[in-house]
mmCIF file as Biopython writes it, N, C-alpha, C and O atoms, coordinates in Angstrom:
data_model
#
loop_
_atom_site.group_PDB
_atom_site.id
_atom_site.type_symbol
_atom_site.label_atom_id
_atom_site.label_alt_id
_atom_site.label_comp_id
_atom_site.label_asym_id
_atom_site.label_entity_id
_atom_site.label_seq_id
_atom_site.pdbx_PDB_ins_code
_atom_site.Cartn_x
_atom_site.Cartn_y
_atom_site.Cartn_z
_atom_site.occupancy
_atom_site.B_iso_or_equiv
_atom_site.auth_seq_id
_atom_site.auth_asym_id
_atom_site.pdbx_PDB_model_num
ATOM 1   N N  . UNK A ? 1  ? -88.354  -142.056 164.878 1.0 0.0 1  A 1 
ATOM 2   C CA . UNK A ? 1  ? -88.068  -142.636 166.445 1.0 0.0 1  A 1 
ATOM 3   C C  . UNK A ? 1  ? -87.982  -144.227 165.835 1.0 0.0 1  A 1 
ATOM 4   O O  . UNK A ? 1  ? -88.545  -144.698 164.847 1.0 0.0 1  A 1 
ATOM 5   N N  . UNK A ? 2  ? -87.129  -144.821 166.734 1.0 0.0 2  A 1 
ATOM 6   C CA . UNK A ? 2  ? -87.083  -146.328 166.236 1.0 0.0 2  A 1 
ATOM 7   C C  . UNK A ? 2  ? -86.651  -147.072 167.358 1.0 0.0 2  A 1 
ATOM 8   O O  . UNK A ? 2  ? -86.136  -146.462 168.295 1.0 0.0 2  A 1 
ATOM 9   N N  . UNK A ? 3  ? -86.804  -148.479 167.407 1.0 0.0 3  A 1 
ATOM 10  C CA . UNK A ? 3  ? -86.243  -149.202 168.504 1.0 0.0 3  A 1 
ATOM 11  C C  . UNK A ? 3  ? -85.856  -150.658 167.909 1.0 0.0 3  A 1 
ATOM 12  O O  . UNK A ? 3  ? -86.285  -151.007 166.809 1.0 0.0 3  A 1 
ATOM 13  N N  . UNK A ? 4  ? -84.916  -151.592 168.795 1.0 0.0 4  A 1 
ATOM 14  C CA . UNK A ? 4  ? -84.559  -152.615 168.171 1.0 0.0 4  A 1 
ATOM 15  C C  . UNK A ? 4  ? -85.249  -153.826 168.558 1.0 0.0 4  A 1 
ATOM 16  O O  . UNK A ? 4  ? -85.606  -154.026 169.719 1.0 0.0 4  A 1 
ATOM 17  N N  . UNK A ? 5  ? -85.492  -154.836 167.374 1.0 0.0 5  A 1 
ATOM 18  C CA . UNK A ? 5  ? -85.853  -155.820 167.401 1.0 0.0 5  A 1 
ATOM 19  C C  . UNK A ? 5  ? -85.416  -156.593 166.500 1.0 0.0 5  A 1 
ATOM 20  O O  . UNK A ? 5  ? -85.370  -156.282 165.310 1.0 0.0 5  A 1 
ATOM 21  N N  . UNK A ? 6  ? -84.891  -158.151 167.174 1.0 0.0 6  A 1 
ATOM 22  C CA . UNK A ? 6  ? -84.332  -159.095 166.191 1.0 0.0 6  A 1 
ATOM 23  C C  . UNK A ? 6  ? -83.021  -158.193 165.514 1.0 0.0 6  A 1 
ATOM 24  O O  . UNK A ? 6  ? -82.918  -158.447 164.314 1.0 0.0 6  A 1 
ATOM 25  N N  . UNK A ? 7  ? -82.165  -157.362 165.925 1.0 0.0 7  A 1 
ATOM 26  C CA . UNK A ? 7  ? -81.158  -156.656 165.207 1.0 0.0 7  A 1 
ATOM 27  C C  . UNK A ? 7  ? -81.457  -155.586 164.199 1.0 0.0 7  A 1 
ATOM 28  O O  . UNK A ? 7  ? -80.614  -154.820 163.731 1.0 0.0 7  A 1 
ATOM 29  N N  . UNK A ? 8  ? -82.634  -155.602 163.931 1.0 0.0 8  A 1 
ATOM 30  C CA . UNK A ? 8  ? -83.182  -154.626 162.873 1.0 0.0 8  A 1 
ATOM 31  C C  . UNK A ? 8  ? -83.566  -153.271 163.369 1.0 0.0 8  A 1 
ATOM 32  O O  . UNK A ? 8  ? -84.238  -153.318 164.399 1.0 0.0 8  A 1 
ATOM 33  N N  . UNK A ? 9  ? -83.325  -152.118 162.922 1.0 0.0 9  A 1 
ATOM 34  C CA . UNK A ? 9  ? -83.955  -151.131 163.161 1.0 0.0 9  A 1 
ATOM 35  C C  . UNK A ? 9  ? -85.310  -150.970 162.641 1.0 0.0 9  A 1 
ATOM 36  O O  . UNK A ? 9  ? -85.493  -151.162 161.439 1.0 0.0 9  A 1 
ATOM 37  N N  . UNK A ? 10 ? -86.203  -150.668 163.339 1.0 0.0 10 A 1 
ATOM 38  C CA . UNK A ? 10 ? -87.650  -150.780 162.800 1.0 0.0 10 A 1 
ATOM 39  C C  . UNK A ? 10 ? -88.214  -149.405 163.111 1.0 0.0 10 A 1 
ATOM 40  O O  . UNK A ? 10 ? -88.336  -149.176 164.314 1.0 0.0 10 A 1 
ATOM 41  N N  . UNK A ? 11 ? -88.581  -148.448 162.280 1.0 0.0 11 A 1 
ATOM 42  C CA . UNK A ? 11 ? -89.365  -147.412 162.619 1.0 0.0 11 A 1 
ATOM 43  C C  . UNK A ? 11 ? -90.637  -147.381 163.066 1.0 0.0 11 A 1 
ATOM 44  O O  . UNK A ? 11 ? -91.403  -148.204 162.564 1.0 0.0 11 A 1 
ATOM 45  N N  . UNK A ? 12 ? -91.053  -146.648 163.875 1.0 0.0 12 A 1 
ATOM 46  C CA . UNK A ? 12 ? -92.536  -146.634 164.347 1.0 0.0 12 A 1 
ATOM 47  C C  . UNK A ? 12 ? -93.367  -146.241 162.939 1.0 0.0 12 A 1 
ATOM 48  O O  . UNK A ? 12 ? -93.077  -145.303 162.197 1.0 0.0 12 A 1 
ATOM 49  N N  . UNK A ? 13 ? -94.494  -147.211 162.752 1.0 0.0 13 A 1 
ATOM 50  C CA . UNK A ? 13 ? -95.490  -146.601 161.664 1.0 0.0 13 A 1 
ATOM 51  C C  . UNK A ? 13 ? -96.818  -147.334 161.971 1.0 0.0 13 A 1 
ATOM 52  O O  . UNK A ? 13 ? -96.891  -148.394 162.593 1.0 0.0 13 A 1 
ATOM 53  N N  . UNK A ? 14 ? -97.661  -146.771 161.556 1.0 0.0 14 A 1 
ATOM 54  C CA . UNK A ? 14 ? -99.333  -146.971 161.832 1.0 0.0 14 A 1 
ATOM 55  C C  . UNK A ? 14 ? -99.573  -148.188 160.758 1.0 0.0 14 A 1 
ATOM 56  O O  . UNK A ? 14 ? -100.655 -148.772 160.705 1.0 0.0 14 A 1 
ATOM 57  N N  . UNK A ? 15 ? -98.461  -148.517 159.905 1.0 0.0 15 A 1 
ATOM 58  C CA . UNK A ? 15 ? -98.675  -149.635 159.111 1.0 0.0 15 A 1 
ATOM 59  C C  . UNK A ? 15 ? -98.354  -150.872 159.849 1.0 0.0 15 A 1 
ATOM 60  O O  . UNK A ? 15 ? -98.732  -151.950 159.390 1.0 0.0 15 A 1 
ATOM 61  N N  . UNK A ? 16 ? -97.771  -150.818 160.817 1.0 0.0 16 A 1 
ATOM 62  C CA . UNK A ? 16 ? -97.149  -152.137 161.625 1.0 0.0 16 A 1 
ATOM 63  C C  . UNK A ? 16 ? -97.814  -151.996 162.857 1.0 0.0 16 A 1 
ATOM 64  O O  . UNK A ? 16 ? -97.308  -152.460 163.879 1.0 0.0 16 A 1 
ATOM 65  N N  . UNK A ? 17 ? -98.900  -151.400 162.872 1.0 0.0 17 A 1 
ATOM 66  C CA . UNK A ? 17 ? -99.263  -151.340 164.179 1.0 0.0 17 A 1 
ATOM 67  C C  . UNK A ? 17 ? -100.611 -152.398 164.407 1.0 0.0 17 A 1 
ATOM 68  O O  . UNK A ? 17 ? -101.234 -152.811 163.429 1.0 0.0 17 A 1 
ATOM 69  N N  . UNK A ? 18 ? -100.972 -152.774 165.773 1.0 0.0 18 A 1 
ATOM 70  C CA . UNK A ? 18 ? -101.961 -153.843 166.042 1.0 0.0 18 A 1 
ATOM 71  C C  . UNK A ? 18 ? -103.376 -153.034 165.634 1.0 0.0 18 A 1 
ATOM 72  O O  . UNK A ? 18 ? -104.199 -153.707 165.014 1.0 0.0 18 A 1 
ATOM 73  N N  . UNK A ? 19 ? -103.601 -152.112 165.834 1.0 0.0 19 A 1 
ATOM 74  C CA . UNK A ? 19 ? -104.625 -151.231 165.593 1.0 0.0 19 A 1 
ATOM 75  C C  . UNK A ? 19 ? -104.876 -150.831 164.171 1.0 0.0 19 A 1 
ATOM 76  O O  . UNK A ? 19 ? -106.025 -150.599 163.796 1.0 0.0 19 A 1 
ATOM 77  N N  . UNK A ? 20 ? -103.849 -150.742 163.364 1.0 0.0 20 A 1 
ATOM 78  C CA . UNK A ? 20 ? -104.038 -150.117 162.145 1.0 0.0 20 A 1 
ATOM 79  C C  . UNK A ? 20 ? -104.468 -151.352 161.113 1.0 0.0 20 A 1 
ATOM 80  O O  . UNK A ? 20 ? -104.154 -152.522 161.333 1.0 0.0 20 A 1 
ATOM 81  N N  . UNK A ? 21 ? -105.229 -150.919 159.960 1.0 0.0 21 A 1 
ATOM 82  C CA . UNK A ? 21 ? -105.434 -151.891 158.698 1.0 0.0 21 A 1 
ATOM 83  C C  . UNK A ? 21 ? -105.025 -151.011 157.426 1.0 0.0 21 A 1 
ATOM 84  O O  . UNK A ? 21 ? -105.539 -149.894 157.358 1.0 0.0 21 A 1 
ATOM 85  N N  . UNK A ? 22 ? -104.312 -151.333 156.602 1.0 0.0 22 A 1 
ATOM 86  C CA . UNK A ? 22 ? -104.075 -150.833 155.299 1.0 0.0 22 A 1 
ATOM 87  C C  . UNK A ? 22 ? -105.343 -150.872 154.590 1.0 0.0 22 A 1 
ATOM 88  O O  . UNK A ? 22 ? -106.190 -151.765 154.619 1.0 0.0 22 A 1 
ATOM 89  N N  . UNK A ? 23 ? -105.353 -149.563 153.825 1.0 0.0 23 A 1 
ATOM 90  C CA . UNK A ? 23 ? -106.599 -149.448 152.771 1.0 0.0 23 A 1 
ATOM 91  C C  . UNK A ? 23 ? -106.230 -149.836 151.482 1.0 0.0 23 A 1 
ATOM 92  O O  . UNK A ? 23 ? -105.235 -149.449 150.870 1.0 0.0 23 A 1 
ATOM 93  N N  . UNK A ? 24 ? -107.078 -150.617 151.104 1.0 0.0 24 A 1 
ATOM 94  C CA . UNK A ? 24 ? -106.709 -151.168 149.516 1.0 0.0 24 A 1 
ATOM 95  C C  . UNK A ? 24 ? -106.478 -150.427 148.438 1.0 0.0 24 A 1 
ATOM 96  O O  . UNK A ? 24 ? -105.697 -150.752 147.544 1.0 0.0 24 A 1 
ATOM 97  N N  . UNK A ? 25 ? -107.212 -149.292 148.472 1.0 0.0 25 A 1 
ATOM 98  C CA . UNK A ? 25 ? -107.095 -148.455 147.489 1.0 0.0 25 A 1 
ATOM 99  C C  . UNK A ? 25 ? -105.992 -147.095 147.514 1.0 0.0 25 A 1 
ATOM 100 O O  . UNK A ? 25 ? -105.549 -146.523 146.518 1.0 0.0 25 A 1 
ATOM 101 N N  . UNK A ? 26 ? -105.707 -146.777 148.925 1.0 0.0 26 A 1 
ATOM 102 C CA . UNK A ? 26 ? -104.767 -145.509 149.031 1.0 0.0 26 A 1 
ATOM 103 C C  . UNK A ? 26 ? -103.795 -146.025 150.001 1.0 0.0 26 A 1 
ATOM 104 O O  . UNK A ? 26 ? -103.756 -147.196 150.377 1.0 0.0 26 A 1 
ATOM 105 N N  . UNK A ? 27 ? -102.934 -144.989 150.423 1.0 0.0 27 A 1 
ATOM 106 C CA . UNK A ? 27 ? -101.735 -145.400 151.196 1.0 0.0 27 A 1 
ATOM 107 C C  . UNK A ? 27 ? -102.305 -145.030 152.613 1.0 0.0 27 A 1 
ATOM 108 O O  . UNK A ? 27 ? -101.473 -144.959 153.518 1.0 0.0 27 A 1 
ATOM 109 N N  . UNK A ? 28 ? -103.202 -144.864 152.819 1.0 0.0 28 A 1 
ATOM 110 C CA . UNK A ? 28 ? -103.881 -144.290 154.081 1.0 0.0 28 A 1 
ATOM 111 C C  . UNK A ? 28 ? -103.870 -145.765 155.204 1.0 0.0 28 A 1 
ATOM 112 O O  . UNK A ? 28 ? -103.715 -146.887 154.723 1.0 0.0 28 A 1 
ATOM 113 N N  . UNK A ? 29 ? -104.010 -145.603 156.345 1.0 0.0 29 A 1 
ATOM 114 C CA . UNK A ? 29 ? -104.172 -146.566 157.474 1.0 0.0 29 A 1 
ATOM 115 C C  . UNK A ? 29 ? -105.432 -146.316 158.184 1.0 0.0 29 A 1 
ATOM 116 O O  . UNK A ? 29 ? -105.631 -145.128 158.439 1.0 0.0 29 A 1 
ATOM 117 N N  . UNK A ? 30 ? -106.295 -147.114 158.549 1.0 0.0 30 A 1 
ATOM 118 C CA . UNK A ? 30 ? -107.512 -147.346 159.063 1.0 0.0 30 A 1 
ATOM 119 C C  . UNK A ? 30 ? -107.292 -147.666 160.592 1.0 0.0 30 A 1 
ATOM 120 O O  . UNK A ? 30 ? -107.208 -148.833 160.974 1.0 0.0 30 A 1 
ATOM 121 N N  . UNK A ? 31 ? -107.207 -146.680 161.386 1.0 0.0 31 A 1 
ATOM 122 C CA . UNK A ? 31 ? -106.658 -146.926 163.121 1.0 0.0 31 A 1 
ATOM 123 C C  . UNK A ? 31 ? -107.916 -146.939 163.704 1.0 0.0 31 A 1 
ATOM 124 O O  . UNK A ? 31 ? -108.774 -146.080 163.499 1.0 0.0 31 A 1 
ATOM 125 N N  . UNK A ? 32 ? -108.069 -148.168 164.626 1.0 0.0 32 A 1 
ATOM 126 C CA . UNK A ? 32 ? -109.217 -148.160 165.383 1.0 0.0 32 A 1 
ATOM 127 C C  . UNK A ? 32 ? -109.096 -147.193 166.593 1.0 0.0 32 A 1 
ATOM 128 O O  . UNK A ? 32 ? -110.080 -147.176 167.332 1.0 0.0 32 A 1 
ATOM 129 N N  . UNK A ? 33 ? -108.179 -146.483 166.881 1.0 0.0 33 A 1 
ATOM 130 C CA . UNK A ? 33 ? -108.207 -145.788 167.798 1.0 0.0 33 A 1 
ATOM 131 C C  . UNK A ? 33 ? -108.236 -143.954 167.413 1.0 0.0 33 A 1 
ATOM 132 O O  . UNK A ? 33 ? -108.762 -143.057 168.072 1.0 0.0 33 A 1 
ATOM 133 N N  . UNK A ? 34 ? -107.487 -143.868 166.149 1.0 0.0 34 A 1 
ATOM 134 C CA . UNK A ? 34 ? -107.482 -142.574 165.947 1.0 0.0 34 A 1 
ATOM 135 C C  . UNK A ? 34 ? -107.790 -141.941 164.392 1.0 0.0 34 A 1 
ATOM 136 O O  . UNK A ? 34 ? -107.358 -140.931 163.837 1.0 0.0 34 A 1 
ATOM 137 N N  . UNK A ? 35 ? -108.771 -143.043 163.928 1.0 0.0 35 A 1 
ATOM 138 C CA . UNK A ? 35 ? -109.129 -142.896 162.479 1.0 0.0 35 A 1 
ATOM 139 C C  . UNK A ? 35 ? -108.474 -143.252 161.077 1.0 0.0 35 A 1 
ATOM 140 O O  . UNK A ? 35 ? -107.760 -144.240 160.906 1.0 0.0 35 A 1 
ATOM 141 N N  . UNK A ? 36 ? -108.784 -142.382 160.151 1.0 0.0 36 A 1 
ATOM 142 C CA . UNK A ? 36 ? -107.685 -142.622 158.994 1.0 0.0 36 A 1 
ATOM 143 C C  . UNK A ? 36 ? -106.230 -141.582 159.455 1.0 0.0 36 A 1 
ATOM 144 O O  . UNK A ? 36 ? -106.180 -140.447 159.930 1.0 0.0 36 A 1 
ATOM 145 N N  . UNK A ? 37 ? -105.430 -142.307 159.168 1.0 0.0 37 A 1 
ATOM 146 C CA . UNK A ? 37 ? -103.852 -141.751 159.183 1.0 0.0 37 A 1 
ATOM 147 C C  . UNK A ? 37 ? -103.239 -141.946 157.955 1.0 0.0 37 A 1 
ATOM 148 O O  . UNK A ? 37 ? -103.831 -142.218 156.911 1.0 0.0 37 A 1 
ATOM 149 N N  . UNK A ? 38 ? -101.976 -141.794 158.102 1.0 0.0 38 A 1 
ATOM 150 C CA . UNK A ? 38 ? -100.854 -141.715 157.253 1.0 0.0 38 A 1 
ATOM 151 C C  . UNK A ? 38 ? -100.137 -142.999 157.529 1.0 0.0 38 A 1 
ATOM 152 O O  . UNK A ? 38 ? -100.219 -143.424 158.681 1.0 0.0 38 A 1 
ATOM 153 N N  . UNK A ? 39 ? -99.447  -143.682 156.657 1.0 0.0 39 A 1 
ATOM 154 C CA . UNK A ? 39 ? -98.427  -144.753 157.449 1.0 0.0 39 A 1 
ATOM 155 C C  . UNK A ? 39 ? -97.234  -144.583 157.878 1.0 0.0 39 A 1 
ATOM 156 O O  . UNK A ? 39 ? -96.545  -145.521 158.280 1.0 0.0 39 A 1 
ATOM 157 N N  . UNK A ? 40 ? -96.751  -143.082 157.838 1.0 0.0 40 A 1 
ATOM 158 C CA . UNK A ? 40 ? -95.509  -142.554 158.958 1.0 0.0 40 A 1 
ATOM 159 C C  . UNK A ? 40 ? -95.904  -142.002 159.685 1.0 0.0 40 A 1 
ATOM 160 O O  . UNK A ? 40 ? -95.123  -141.268 160.291 1.0 0.0 40 A 1 
ATOM 161 N N  . UNK A ? 41 ? -97.258  -142.003 160.057 1.0 0.0 41 A 1 
ATOM 162 C CA . UNK A ? 41 ? -97.765  -141.326 161.679 1.0 0.0 41 A 1 
ATOM 163 C C  . UNK A ? 41 ? -97.758  -142.774 162.683 1.0 0.0 41 A 1 
ATOM 164 O O  . UNK A ? 41 ? -97.961  -143.938 162.341 1.0 0.0 41 A 1 
ATOM 165 N N  . UNK A ? 42 ? -97.459  -142.237 163.969 1.0 0.0 42 A 1 
ATOM 166 C CA . UNK A ? 42 ? -97.881  -143.191 164.919 1.0 0.0 42 A 1 
ATOM 167 C C  . UNK A ? 42 ? -98.388  -142.409 166.283 1.0 0.0 42 A 1 
ATOM 168 O O  . UNK A ? 42 ? -97.892  -141.297 166.464 1.0 0.0 42 A 1 
ATOM 169 N N  . UNK A ? 43 ? -99.294  -142.876 167.214 1.0 0.0 43 A 1 
ATOM 170 C CA . UNK A ? 43 ? -99.812  -142.154 168.231 1.0 0.0 43 A 1 
ATOM 171 C C  . UNK A ? 43 ? -99.368  -143.095 169.434 1.0 0.0 43 A 1 
ATOM 172 O O  . UNK A ? 43 ? -98.803  -144.156 169.169 1.0 0.0 43 A 1 
ATOM 173 N N  . UNK A ? 44 ? -99.619  -142.717 170.779 1.0 0.0 44 A 1 
ATOM 174 C CA . UNK A ? 44 ? -99.179  -143.102 171.758 1.0 0.0 44 A 1 
ATOM 175 C C  . UNK A ? 44 ? -99.785  -144.786 172.189 1.0 0.0 44 A 1 
ATOM 176 O O  . UNK A ? 44 ? -99.334  -145.554 173.038 1.0 0.0 44 A 1 
ATOM 177 N N  . UNK A ? 45 ? -100.867 -144.957 171.316 1.0 0.0 45 A 1 
ATOM 178 C CA . UNK A ? 45 ? -101.578 -146.210 171.473 1.0 0.0 45 A 1 
ATOM 179 C C  . UNK A ? 45 ? -100.732 -147.290 170.494 1.0 0.0 45 A 1 
ATOM 180 O O  . UNK A ? 45 ? -101.259 -148.343 170.135 1.0 0.0 45 A 1 
ATOM 181 N N  . UNK A ? 46 ? -99.588  -146.976 170.166 1.0 0.0 46 A 1 
ATOM 182 C CA . UNK A ? 46 ? -98.793  -147.750 169.165 1.0 0.0 46 A 1 
ATOM 183 C C  . UNK A ? 46 ? -98.550  -149.163 169.525 1.0 0.0 46 A 1 
ATOM 184 O O  . UNK A ? 46 ? -97.753  -149.323 170.449 1.0 0.0 46 A 1 
ATOM 185 N N  . UNK A ? 47 ? -99.032  -150.157 169.027 1.0 0.0 47 A 1 
ATOM 186 C CA . UNK A ? 47 ? -98.342  -151.434 169.622 1.0 0.0 47 A 1 
ATOM 187 C C  . UNK A ? 47 ? -97.991  -152.467 168.151 1.0 0.0 47 A 1 
ATOM 188 O O  . UNK A ? 47 ? -98.662  -152.885 167.207 1.0 0.0 47 A 1 
ATOM 189 N N  . UNK A ? 48 ? -96.615  -152.572 168.576 1.0 0.0 48 A 1 
ATOM 190 C CA . UNK A ? 48 ? -96.147  -153.193 167.124 1.0 0.0 48 A 1 
ATOM 191 C C  . UNK A ? 48 ? -96.595  -154.643 167.104 1.0 0.0 48 A 1 
ATOM 192 O O  . UNK A ? 48 ? -96.682  -155.368 168.095 1.0 0.0 48 A 1 
ATOM 193 N N  . UNK A ? 49 ? -96.857  -154.959 165.906 1.0 0.0 49 A 1 
ATOM 194 C CA . UNK A ? 49 ? -97.537  -156.187 165.354 1.0 0.0 49 A 1 
ATOM 195 C C  . UNK A ? 49 ? -96.643  -156.964 164.564 1.0 0.0 49 A 1 
ATOM 196 O O  . UNK A ? 49 ? -96.671  -156.631 163.379 1.0 0.0 49 A 1 
ATOM 197 N N  . UNK A ? 50 ? -95.731  -158.042 164.879 1.0 0.0 50 A 1 
ATOM 198 C CA . UNK A ? 50 ? -94.635  -158.526 163.830 1.0 0.0 50 A 1 
ATOM 199 C C  . UNK A ? 50 ? -95.250  -158.742 162.624 1.0 0.0 50 A 1 
ATOM 200 O O  . UNK A ? 50 ? -94.764  -158.321 161.574 1.0 0.0 50 A 1 
ATOM 201 N N  . UNK A ? 51 ? -96.595  -159.554 162.694 1.0 0.0 51 A 1 
ATOM 202 C CA . UNK A ? 51 ? -96.845  -160.379 161.527 1.0 0.0 51 A 1 
ATOM 203 C C  . UNK A ? 51 ? -97.489  -159.256 160.209 1.0 0.0 51 A 1 
ATOM 204 O O  . UNK A ? 51 ? -97.958  -159.676 159.151 1.0 0.0 51 A 1 
ATOM 205 N N  . UNK A ? 52 ? -97.385  -157.977 160.534 1.0 0.0 52 A 1 
ATOM 206 C CA . UNK A ? 52 ? -97.993  -157.170 159.831 1.0 0.0 52 A 1 
ATOM 207 C C  . UNK A ? 52 ? -96.552  -156.542 158.716 1.0 0.0 52 A 1 
ATOM 208 O O  . UNK A ? 52 ? -96.670  -155.933 157.652 1.0 0.0 52 A 1 
ATOM 209 N N  . UNK A ? 53 ? -95.586  -156.851 159.247 1.0 0.0 53 A 1 
ATOM 210 C CA . UNK A ? 53 ? -94.303  -156.199 158.706 1.0 0.0 53 A 1 
ATOM 211 C C  . UNK A ? 53 ? -93.781  -157.198 157.672 1.0 0.0 53 A 1 
ATOM 212 O O  . UNK A ? 53 ? -93.933  -158.405 157.860 1.0 0.0 53 A 1 
ATOM 213 N N  . UNK A ? 54 ? -93.195  -156.742 156.629 1.0 0.0 54 A 1 
ATOM 214 C CA . UNK A ? 54 ? -92.620  -157.603 155.611 1.0 0.0 54 A 1 
ATOM 215 C C  . UNK A ? 54 ? -91.083  -157.087 155.622 1.0 0.0 54 A 1 
ATOM 216 O O  . UNK A ? 54 ? -90.820  -155.906 155.399 1.0 0.0 54 A 1 
ATOM 217 N N  . UNK A ? 55 ? -90.208  -157.938 155.863 1.0 0.0 55 A 1 
ATOM 218 C CA . UNK A ? 55 ? -88.956  -157.627 156.114 1.0 0.0 55 A 1 
ATOM 219 C C  . UNK A ? 55 ? -88.469  -156.907 154.531 1.0 0.0 55 A 1 
ATOM 220 O O  . UNK A ? 55 ? -89.167  -157.096 153.535 1.0 0.0 55 A 1 
ATOM 221 N N  . UNK A ? 56 ? -87.256  -156.118 154.481 1.0 0.0 56 A 1 
ATOM 222 C CA . UNK A ? 56 ? -86.795  -155.594 153.494 1.0 0.0 56 A 1 
ATOM 223 C C  . UNK A ? 56 ? -85.775  -156.877 152.624 1.0 0.0 56 A 1 
ATOM 224 O O  . UNK A ? 56 ? -85.047  -157.698 153.181 1.0 0.0 56 A 1 
ATOM 225 N N  . UNK A ? 57 ? -85.990  -156.734 151.236 1.0 0.0 57 A 1 
ATOM 226 C CA . UNK A ? 57 ? -85.184  -157.711 150.458 1.0 0.0 57 A 1 
ATOM 227 C C  . UNK A ? 57 ? -83.663  -157.274 150.592 1.0 0.0 57 A 1 
ATOM 228 O O  . UNK A ? 57 ? -83.187  -156.148 150.447 1.0 0.0 57 A 1 
ATOM 229 N N  . UNK A ? 58 ? -83.060  -158.412 150.893 1.0 0.0 58 A 1 
ATOM 230 C CA . UNK A ? 58 ? -81.230  -158.334 150.890 1.0 0.0 58 A 1 
ATOM 231 C C  . UNK A ? 58 ? -80.959  -158.209 149.624 1.0 0.0 58 A 1 
ATOM 232 O O  . UNK A ? 58 ? -81.509  -159.094 148.969 1.0 0.0 58 A 1 
ATOM 233 N N  . UNK A ? 59 ? -80.266  -157.393 148.927 1.0 0.0 59 A 1 
ATOM 234 C CA . UNK A ? 59 ? -79.413  -157.385 147.786 1.0 0.0 59 A 1 
ATOM 235 C C  . UNK A ? 59 ? -78.245  -158.159 147.815 1.0 0.0 59 A 1 
ATOM 236 O O  . UNK A ? 59 ? -77.230  -157.747 148.376 1.0 0.0 59 A 1 
ATOM 237 N N  . UNK A ? 60 ? -78.305  -159.233 147.262 1.0 0.0 60 A 1 
ATOM 238 C CA . UNK A ? 60 ? -77.061  -160.081 147.148 1.0 0.0 60 A 1 
ATOM 239 C C  . UNK A ? 60 ? -76.087  -159.781 145.799 1.0 0.0 60 A 1 
ATOM 240 O O  . UNK A ? 60 ? -76.658  -159.757 144.708 1.0 0.0 60 A 1 
ATOM 241 N N  . UNK A ? 61 ? -75.035  -159.616 145.837 1.0 0.0 61 A 1 
ATOM 242 C CA . UNK A ? 61 ? -74.104  -159.104 144.924 1.0 0.0 61 A 1 
ATOM 243 C C  . UNK A ? 61 ? -74.019  -159.978 143.692 1.0 0.0 61 A 1 
ATOM 244 O O  . UNK A ? 61 ? -74.293  -161.173 143.801 1.0 0.0 61 A 1 
ATOM 245 N N  . UNK A ? 62 ? -73.718  -159.549 142.719 1.0 0.0 62 A 1 
ATOM 246 C CA . UNK A ? 62 ? -73.483  -160.820 141.593 1.0 0.0 62 A 1 
ATOM 247 C C  . UNK A ? 62 ? -72.120  -160.642 141.196 1.0 0.0 62 A 1 
ATOM 248 O O  . UNK A ? 62 ? -71.890  -160.626 139.986 1.0 0.0 62 A 1 
ATOM 249 N N  . UNK A ? 63 ? -71.139  -160.500 142.039 1.0 0.0 63 A 1 
ATOM 250 C CA . UNK A ? 63 ? -69.871  -160.289 141.699 1.0 0.0 63 A 1 
ATOM 251 C C  . UNK A ? 63 ? -69.094  -161.547 141.950 1.0 0.0 63 A 1 
ATOM 252 O O  . UNK A ? 63 ? -67.874  -161.539 142.118 1.0 0.0 63 A 1 
ATOM 253 N N  . UNK A ? 64 ? -69.679  -162.399 141.965 1.0 0.0 64 A 1 
ATOM 254 C CA . UNK A ? 64 ? -69.126  -163.861 142.695 1.0 0.0 64 A 1 
ATOM 255 C C  . UNK A ? 64 ? -68.512  -164.647 141.542 1.0 0.0 64 A 1 
ATOM 256 O O  . UNK A ? 64 ? -68.896  -164.519 140.380 1.0 0.0 64 A 1 
ATOM 257 N N  . UNK A ? 65 ? -67.529  -165.474 141.932 1.0 0.0 65 A 1 
ATOM 258 C CA . UNK A ? 65 ? -66.555  -166.286 141.011 1.0 0.0 65 A 1 
ATOM 259 C C  . UNK A ? 65 ? -66.688  -167.735 141.344 1.0 0.0 65 A 1 
ATOM 260 O O  . UNK A ? 65 ? -66.992  -168.073 142.488 1.0 0.0 65 A 1 
ATOM 261 N N  . UNK A ? 66 ? -66.467  -168.633 140.367 1.0 0.0 66 A 1 
ATOM 262 C CA . UNK A ? 66 ? -66.276  -170.182 140.846 1.0 0.0 66 A 1 
ATOM 263 C C  . UNK A ? 66 ? -65.199  -170.476 142.072 1.0 0.0 66 A 1 
ATOM 264 O O  . UNK A ? 66 ? -65.218  -171.404 142.881 1.0 0.0 66 A 1 
ATOM 265 N N  . UNK A ? 67 ? -64.263  -169.396 141.951 1.0 0.0 67 A 1 
ATOM 266 C CA . UNK A ? 67 ? -63.264  -169.839 142.976 1.0 0.0 67 A 1 
ATOM 267 C C  . UNK A ? 67 ? -63.805  -169.388 144.222 1.0 0.0 67 A 1 
ATOM 268 O O  . UNK A ? 67 ? -63.155  -169.857 145.156 1.0 0.0 67 A 1 
ATOM 269 N N  . UNK A ? 68 ? -64.951  -168.497 144.668 1.0 0.0 68 A 1 
ATOM 270 C CA . UNK A ? 68 ? -65.542  -168.232 145.618 1.0 0.0 68 A 1 
ATOM 271 C C  . UNK A ? 68 ? -66.102  -169.222 146.291 1.0 0.0 68 A 1 
ATOM 272 O O  . UNK A ? 68 ? -66.143  -169.126 147.518 1.0 0.0 68 A 1 
ATOM 273 N N  . UNK A ? 69 ? -66.603  -170.282 145.690 1.0 0.0 69 A 1 
ATOM 274 C CA . UNK A ? 69 ? -67.265  -171.444 146.150 1.0 0.0 69 A 1 
ATOM 275 C C  . UNK A ? 69 ? -66.578  -172.588 146.420 1.0 0.0 69 A 1 
ATOM 276 O O  . UNK A ? 69 ? -67.249  -173.475 146.950 1.0 0.0 69 A 1 
ATOM 277 N N  . UNK A ? 70 ? -65.261  -172.853 146.174 1.0 0.0 70 A 1 
ATOM 278 C CA . UNK A ? 70 ? -64.347  -173.774 145.989 1.0 0.0 70 A 1 
ATOM 279 C C  . UNK A ? 70 ? -63.718  -173.984 147.263 1.0 0.0 70 A 1 
ATOM 280 O O  . UNK A ? 70 ? -63.441  -172.999 147.947 1.0 0.0 70 A 1 
ATOM 281 N N  . UNK A ? 71 ? -63.411  -175.349 147.741 1.0 0.0 71 A 1 
ATOM 282 C CA . UNK A ? 71 ? -62.585  -175.346 148.907 1.0 0.0 71 A 1 
ATOM 283 C C  . UNK A ? 71 ? -60.933  -175.282 148.913 1.0 0.0 71 A 1 
ATOM 284 O O  . UNK A ? 71 ? -60.319  -175.285 149.980 1.0 0.0 71 A 1 
#
């Protein structure tokens, strides 16, 4: 399940939830509401926290020539 935010499809995940905190040693999430969960899981208490999400890196093509940047 996904929803739109700032023109990006964001998949719900405990990793980006207000109540979740990522473990330093494993890929598990410590949730204040559900306990230890995986990053792919989310529950009905899910609240998106935009500060926890890091955007995907955009891949820029290296197939540009000098003529592409001249007027």
